[in-house]
N, C-alpha and C positions, 0 to 999 in steps of 0.2 A: 698391888697386893704382894705381901712378903712371900718369899719362896717357902713352901711348906717343908721342904727338906731341912731348912735351917731353923725352924720353929722349935721353941722349947716345949716341954710338957705342958706348962701353964698356958702358953700361947695356943697350943693345940686344943686344950680344953676350952679356952676362950673362943676359938673359932667354931668349935662344935656348938657352944652355947649360942653364938651369933647366928649360925645357920639354923639352929633349932628354932630361934625366933623368926627368922626370915621364912622358913618353910611353914611354920605355924600360921604366920600372917597370910602366906600364899594360899594355904588350904582354906582358911577362914573366908578370904575374899572370894574364892571359887564357890564356896557354899553360899555366901551371901548373894552372889550373882545367880546361882541356880534357883535360890528361893525367890528372888525378885522376878525372874523370868516365869516361874510357876505362878506367882501372884498375879502378874500382868496377864498371863494366859487365862486365868480363872475369872478375871473381871469381865462381866458381861458388857457387850457393846450396845445392847438394846436395839439393834437394827431390825431384829425380827420380832420385837415385842408386839403382841396382839393388842390392838387398841380396844378398850372397853366399848361395848355396844349398848345403846340405850335399851334395846329390847330385853337384854339379859337382866335388867333391873325392873323393866316395866311389865313383863309377862304376868307376874303374880297378880297385878291389879286387874288384868283382864278376867281373872277368875274371881277375885274379890268383889268386883263391881256387880255382876249378876246375882251373886249370893247376897250381897247387901241389899240389892233391889228387892229380892224375894222377902228377906227378913223385914225390911221397912214396910213392904206392902201388907204383910200379914199383921204387923203391929198396928198399922194405920187402920186396917180393916176391922180389927178387934175393937179398937178405940171408937171407930165410927159407929159400929153396931151398938155400943153402949150409949153413945151420945146422939144417935140419929133422931130420937124422939124428944130430945131436949131443945131448949131455945137456941142453942148454938150448933145444932145439927147441920145446918146448911153451911155455916162458916167452917165447921170441922171438916166437912166433906171437901171443900175447896183447899183448905190447908193440907189435908192428908193427900189429896190428889197431887198437889204441887210437890210435896215431899217425895212421893213415889216417882214423879217425873224427873226430878233433879238428882235423885240418889245416884243413879248409874253415871251420868255425866260428871257429877261432882267427884265421885271416887276416881274416875278415869283421869280427870283433870289433876286431882291431888297426886295420883300415881305418876302422871307425866312430870309434874314439878319435882317430886322426890327422885324419880329416875334421872332426870336431867341434872339435878344436884349431885347425885351419886356418880354419874359419868364424869362430871366436871372435877369432882374430888379425886376420882381414880386417875384421871388424866394428869392432874396436878401432882399426885404422888409418883406417878410414872416419870414425869418430867424431872421431878426432884431427884429420884433415884438415878436417872440417866445422867444428870448433871453431876451428882456426887461421884458416880463411878468414873465419869470422864475426868474429873478433877483428880481422883485417886490414881487413875491410869497415867496421867501426865506427871504426877509427882513420882510415881514408881519408875517411869521411863527416865526422868531426869536423874533420879538416884542411881539407876542402872548405868547410865552414861558415866557418872562419877566413879562408881565401883569398877567399871571396866577400865577407866583411865588409871585408877589406883592399882588394879591388877597388872596392867601393862608395865607400870613403873616397878612394881614388886618383882615381876618376872625378869625385868631388865637387871634389877639388883641381884637377883639370885643367879642369873646366867653367868655372872663373873666367876662363879665357883663351880660351874658345870664341868670344867676340866678336872676338878678334884673329886667330884662326887658322881658316882654312876647314877644313871637315870632312876633305877629302881630304889635308890637310897635317898632320893631327894624328898625326904619326909622328916617331920619333927621326931617321930619315934626312932628312926634310924640314927639321928644325931644324938639323941639321948643315949642310945647304945654305944655310940662312938665315945661319948664323954665318959661313960661308966667304964668302958674298956681301958681308956687311958688312965683314969683314976685308980683302977684296980692294978695297974702295972703290967697289964697284958700287952700293951703297946706303948712305944716311946713317944710317938707323935701321931698326928692326924692321919697321915698316909698309911702308916702301919695298921692303925685301927680299922681303916676302911678295907685294907687288904685282908686283914684277919676276919672281919665280919663277912666279907664277900666269900671267903673260903668256907666259913661255917654255913653260910646260906646255901651254898652249892652242895655241901655234904649232907644237909638235912633233908 
């Protein structure tokens, strides 16, 4: 690195622009890493997911079955009263009695099938969500490792200029001020601009 004391005004402006880019990149990579860490932290791990239970889907059929039984019974009773004195009265009685007997078991069986299918579907959706989140977490973790490596390289590159730039001025905004100070003729080189801005910062 060329001695700052021997740098021309143009070279000092070029250094300020270069450091502005380096510090801007450094700040962006730090933001990216923070965002990735926040994203990873917010991805659910699904370890404590509650497994869907069949009863939560089946309980309503325990109510529907006796209600259906009563409705079918009264309908069959009404129809049998109408048909009891006809030629098919005996057959109607057998058919209606059969319908009354199988109504509740049929509803409960149907409910069991529906509840079983609903549980299977819920478990499938849960497994799909878990797999998707795991894949997303792995991708974010891999990206985080890359960003952290890039940050380390960027910090190594910026550390070469730490002797020239005070810690509180290692930002893009400060380098823009250094550049403007030199361009305005308030300082002849990079070091003078740093010293001038440092004094102004202390006095404010």
